[in-house]
matplotlib code that plots the C-alpha trace (Angstrom):
import matplotlib.pyplot as plt

x = [0.2, 2.7, 4.5, 1.2, 0.7, 4.1, 3.2, 0.0, 1.4, 3.9, 1.3, -0.6, 2.6, 5.1, 7.9, 8.6, 10.2, 13.5, 12.9, 14.2, 11.5, 11.2, 8.9, 8.6, 7.1, 5.7, 3.4, 1.0, -1.8, -1.0, -1.3, 0.8, 1.2, 3.7, 4.4, 5.7, 7.8, 10.2, 13.8, 16.5, 15.4, 17.2, 15.4, 14.1, 13.1, 11.4, 9.2, 8.3, 7.6, 5.5, 3.4, 2.5, 1.6, -0.7, -2.2, -3.5, -5.0, -2.6, -0.9, 2.9, 5.6, 8.6, 11.7, 15.5, 16.9, 19.0, 16.5, 14.7, 11.0, 8.9, 9.4, 12.3, 13.6, 15.8, 16.5, 15.3, 16.6, 17.5, 15.3, 12.8, 12.6, 10.9, 9.3, 7.3, 5.2]
y = [-0.2, 1.8, 1.7, 2.5, 5.5, 6.8, 6.0, 8.5, 11.4, 11.8, 11.8, 14.5, 16.6, 16.0, 18.2, 15.0, 13.3, 12.3, 12.5, 9.8, 7.7, 6.8, 4.6, 4.3, 1.5, 2.5, 1.3, 3.7, 2.8, -0.5, -0.2, -0.6, 2.3, 2.7, 6.4, 7.6, 10.3, 12.3, 12.8, 14.5, 18.2, 21.1, 23.0, 26.1, 23.5, 21.2, 24.3, 25.0, 21.7, 21.8, 24.5, 23.4, 20.1, 21.4, 23.7, 20.9, 19.9, 16.7, 16.3, 17.4, 17.6, 19.1, 17.6, 16.5, 13.9, 13.7, 14.2, 10.7, 10.5, 9.7, 6.2, 5.3, 1.6, 1.1, 1.0, -2.7, -2.0, 0.9, 3.6, 1.4, 2.8, 1.2, 3.4, 2.5, 5.3]
z = [-0.1, 0.7, -2.8, -4.2, -2.6, -3.3, -7.2, -6.3, -4.8, -7.6, -9.6, -7.8, -7.0, -10.1, -8.4, -7.0, -9.7, -8.4, -4.5, -2.8, -1.2, 2.4, 3.8, 7.9, 9.5, 12.4, 15.4, 16.8, 19.7, 19.2, 15.3, 12.2, 10.3, 6.8, 6.7, 3.0, 2.6, 0.1, 1.3, -0.4, 0.5, 1.4, 4.6, 2.2, -0.4, 1.6, 3.7, 0.2, -1.1, 1.7, 1.2, -2.2, -1.6, 1.3, -0.4, -2.9, -0.1, 1.3, 4.7, 4.6, 7.5, 6.9, 9.0, 9.4, 8.3, 11.1, 13.1, 14.5, 14.1, 17.6, 18.1, 15.9, 16.2, 14.1, 9.8, 8.8, 4.8, 2.8, 2.6, 5.1, 8.6, 11.3, 14.5, 17.6, 19.9]

ax = plt.figure().add_subplot(projection="3d")
ax.plot(x, y, z, "-o")
ax.set_aspect("equal")
plt.show()
């Protein structure tokens, strides 16, 4: 489902072409979720991208790759991270 979500998101936002895809597995309140993120943006570019995405009705959070997401456990494979909350 996360792979399909990435494809749909790229269709909605063609400016994501060439962005690195990051899929994060998270456990929140006992449920498993997969978060899809676009990586490889400088701060100003990420902020601008989020404004564009939000203006089109989708959700977006810009965060630094060096800052672990809440509940992060480990990277389980290239481009896939696991988190628990």
